[in-house]
C-alpha positions as CSV (number, residue, x, y, z in Angstrom):
1,M,-8.6,-7.8,-9.6
2,E,-8.8,-9.3,-13.2
3,N,-6.6,-11.9,-11.7
4,A,-8.9,-12.9,-8.8
5,D,-11.1,-16.2,-8.7
6,P,-14.5,-15.6,-9.9
7,Q,-16.0,-16.4,-6.3
8,I,-13.8,-13.9,-4.9
9,K,-14.9,-11.4,-7.7
10,A,-18.4,-12.3,-6.7
11,A,-17.8,-11.6,-3.2
12,I,-16.0,-8.4,-3.6
13,E,-18.9,-7.3,-5.8
14,H,-21.5,-8.2,-3.2
15,L,-19.5,-6.1,-0.4
16,A,-19.4,-3.3,-3.0
17,A,-23.2,-3.4,-3.4
18,D,-23.5,-3.5,0.4
19,E,-21.5,-0.3,0.4
20,N,-19.1,-1.9,2.9
21,Q,-16.3,0.2,1.3
22,A,-13.7,0.1,3.9
23,I,-14.0,-3.9,4.0
24,L,-13.8,-3.9,0.2
25,H,-10.8,-1.9,0.0
26,G,-8.9,-3.7,2.6
27,L,-9.8,-7.1,1.0
28,A,-9.1,-6.0,-2.7
29,R,-5.7,-4.4,-1.3
30,Y,-4.7,-7.6,0.3
31,L,-6.0,-9.9,-2.5
32,E,-4.1,-7.7,-5.1
33,Q,-0.7,-8.2,-3.1
34,E,-1.2,-11.8,-2.6
35,L,-2.0,-12.4,-6.3
36,K,0.9,-10.4,-7.3
37,E,3.6,-12.1,-4.9
38,R,1.9,-15.6,-6.0
39,A,1.8,-15.1,-9.5
40,G,4.9,-13.4,-9.8
41,E,3.4,-10.4,-11.6
42,S,6.1,-8.2,-13.2
43,D,6.6,-4.5,-12.6
44,E,5.3,-4.0,-16.3
45,A,2.2,-5.5,-15.6
46,T,1.8,-3.2,-12.4
47,Q,2.6,-0.5,-14.7
48,R,0.1,-1.0,-17.3
49,K,-2.7,-1.6,-14.1
50,V,-1.8,1.9,-13.0
51,Q,-2.1,3.6,-16.2
52,A,-5.4,2.0,-17.1
53,A,-6.6,2.9,-13.6
54,L,-5.6,6.6,-14.3
55,A,-7.2,6.6,-17.4
56,Q,-10.4,5.7,-15.9
57,G,-10.1,8.5,-13.4
58,M,-9.7,6.0,-10.6
59,Q,-7.7,6.5,-7.1
60,V,-4.5,4.7,-7.6
61,V,-2.7,3.0,-4.6
62,L,0.6,1.5,-5.9
63,C,1.7,-1.1,-3.5
64,C,5.5,-1.9,-3.3
65,G,7.4,-4.1,-0.9
66,E,10.1,-6.8,-0.7
67,N,10.0,-10.5,0.1
68,R,11.9,-11.7,3.0
69,D,15.0,-12.7,0.7
70,A,15.2,-9.3,-0.7
71,R,15.2,-7.9,2.8
72,D,17.7,-10.5,4.1
73,Q,20.1,-9.6,1.2
74,H,19.6,-6.1,1.5
75,E,18.1,-5.5,-1.6
76,T,15.0,-3.6,-0.3
77,F,15.9,0.0,-1.6
78,K,17.1,-1.3,-5.3
79,L,13.7,-3.5,-5.4
80,L,11.4,-0.4,-4.1
81,D,13.3,1.7,-6.5
82,R,12.6,-0.4,-9.6
83,Q,9.1,-1.0,-8.4
84,I,8.1,2.5,-7.9
85,R,9.8,4.1,-11.1
86,M,8.0,1.5,-13.2
87,G,4.9,2.3,-11.5
88,L,5.2,5.7,-11.9
89,E,6.5,5.7,-15.2
90,A,4.3,7.9,-17.8
91,V,2.3,9.5,-14.8
92,S,2.3,13.0,-15.5
93,P,3.5,15.3,-12.8
94,R,0.0,16.8,-13.1
95,I,-1.7,13.7,-11.2
96,A,1.4,12.4,-9.6
97,G,0.5,14.3,-6.3
98,D,-2.9,12.6,-6.3
99,L,-1.3,9.3,-6.1
100,I,-0.9,6.8,-2.9
101,I,2.1,4.8,-2.4
102,A,2.0,2.1,0.3
103,Y,4.7,0.2,1.3
104,E,3.9,-3.6,2.1
105,P,6.7,-5.6,3.0
106,I,5.5,-8.9,1.7
107,W,7.6,-10.6,4.6
108,A,5.4,-8.7,7.3
109,I,1.9,-9.8,5.9
110,G,0.1,-12.3,7.3
111,Q,-0.8,-14.2,10.4
112,G,2.1,-14.9,12.6
113,A,4.1,-12.4,10.8
114,N,6.3,-9.6,12.4
115,P,5.7,-6.1,11.4
116,A,8.7,-4.1,9.9
117,T,10.5,-2.1,12.8
118,L,9.9,1.4,13.0
119,E,13.5,2.1,12.1
120,Q,12.8,0.1,8.7
121,I,9.3,1.8,8.4
122,T,11.1,5.1,8.6
123,E,14.1,4.2,6.4
124,V,11.5,3.0,3.5
125,H,9.2,5.9,4.0
126,N,12.1,8.3,3.7
127,F,13.6,6.6,0.6
128,I,10.2,6.6,-1.1
129,R,9.6,10.3,-0.4
130,N,12.9,11.1,-1.7
131,L,12.6,9.0,-4.7
132,V,9.3,10.9,-5.6
133,M,11.0,14.2,-5.4
134,D,13.8,12.8,-7.6
135,L,11.2,11.7,-10.2
136,Y,8.9,15.0,-9.9
137,D,9.6,17.7,-7.5
138,E,9.5,18.8,-3.7
139,Q,6.0,19.8,-3.8
140,I,4.5,16.4,-5.4
141,A,6.9,14.6,-2.8
142,S,5.4,16.4,0.0
143,N,1.8,16.0,-1.2
144,I,1.8,12.4,-2.3
145,R,0.4,10.1,0.6
146,I,2.8,7.3,1.5
147,L,1.0,4.7,3.4
148,Y,2.3,1.7,5.7
149,G,0.9,-1.8,5.3
150,G,2.2,-4.9,6.7
151,N,0.6,-6.5,10.0
152,V,-0.9,-3.2,11.2
153,K,-3.1,-3.9,14.3
154,P,-4.5,-2.1,17.2
155,D,-1.3,-2.8,19.2
156,N,1.1,-1.0,17.0
157,I,-1.1,1.5,15.1
158,V,-0.2,4.3,17.5
159,E,3.6,3.6,16.9
160,I,3.5,3.3,13.3
161,M,1.4,6.9,12.8
162,D,3.6,8.8,15.2
163,I,6.5,8.1,12.3
164,A,7.0,11.1,10.4
165,G,6.3,10.7,7.0
166,V,3.8,7.8,7.4
167,D,0.4,9.3,6.2
168,G,-2.0,6.3,6.8
169,A,-2.0,2.5,7.0
170,L,-3.6,-0.3,4.8
171,V,-5.0,-2.7,7.0
172,G,-5.3,-6.2,6.1
173,G,-6.1,-9.2,8.5
174,A,-7.1,-6.8,11.1
175,S,-10.0,-5.5,8.9
176,L,-11.3,-9.0,9.1
177,K,-11.8,-8.6,13.0
178,A,-14.5,-6.1,13.6
179,D,-13.3,-4.6,17.1
180,D,-9.7,-4.5,15.5
181,F,-10.6,-2.6,12.5
182,S,-12.9,-0.5,14.2
183,Y,-10.2,0.8,16.6
184,I,-8.0,1.2,13.8
185,I,-10.5,3.2,12.3
186,R,-11.4,5.4,15.4
187,F,-7.8,6.2,15.7
188,G,-7.5,7.4,12.3
189,L,-10.6,9.6,12.5
190,T,-9.4,11.2,15.6
191,H,-5.8,11.3,15.0
192,M,-5.2,11.7,11.4
193,H,-5.4,15.2,9.3
194,M,-5.8,14.4,5.9
């Protein structure tokens, strides 16, 4: 959040003080991805943030995803491979299994955007898990949580969470609508075994 506007940072601090942690998490994640895309943040900068957060004992959610051009040019897996390898470089096997990786196709984020298809989500999540297995081992790959974020809403959460290998969801815009967010949280509490 170091790139955020001071007013945004103040609003986030206010939310944190009011213990609105779910809203805070959704907002912080959304802003971080938006800032990364707009600012053209490098994978090296993301790597430094991951390492700094781990050094402070923080829970890390490594967000990765492609823009529409990369998807259309069939470069999704090449791009994700680079993002994840850079993000996890210097992350020891001892703590790698505690990380969370979130696949957020940038082209699927925002009002009016279409979420990734179930097939696309499945392919990418399988790719990520196999990449983690290549980088570490099978046990870490099975323990690491891989989330999907990209236009998650009440009308698609059930289908998304039914995909083998999807361990949760990052909720952006729907977290700003109390009824939608409440539905997604209730679904998660009753159907997820974390």
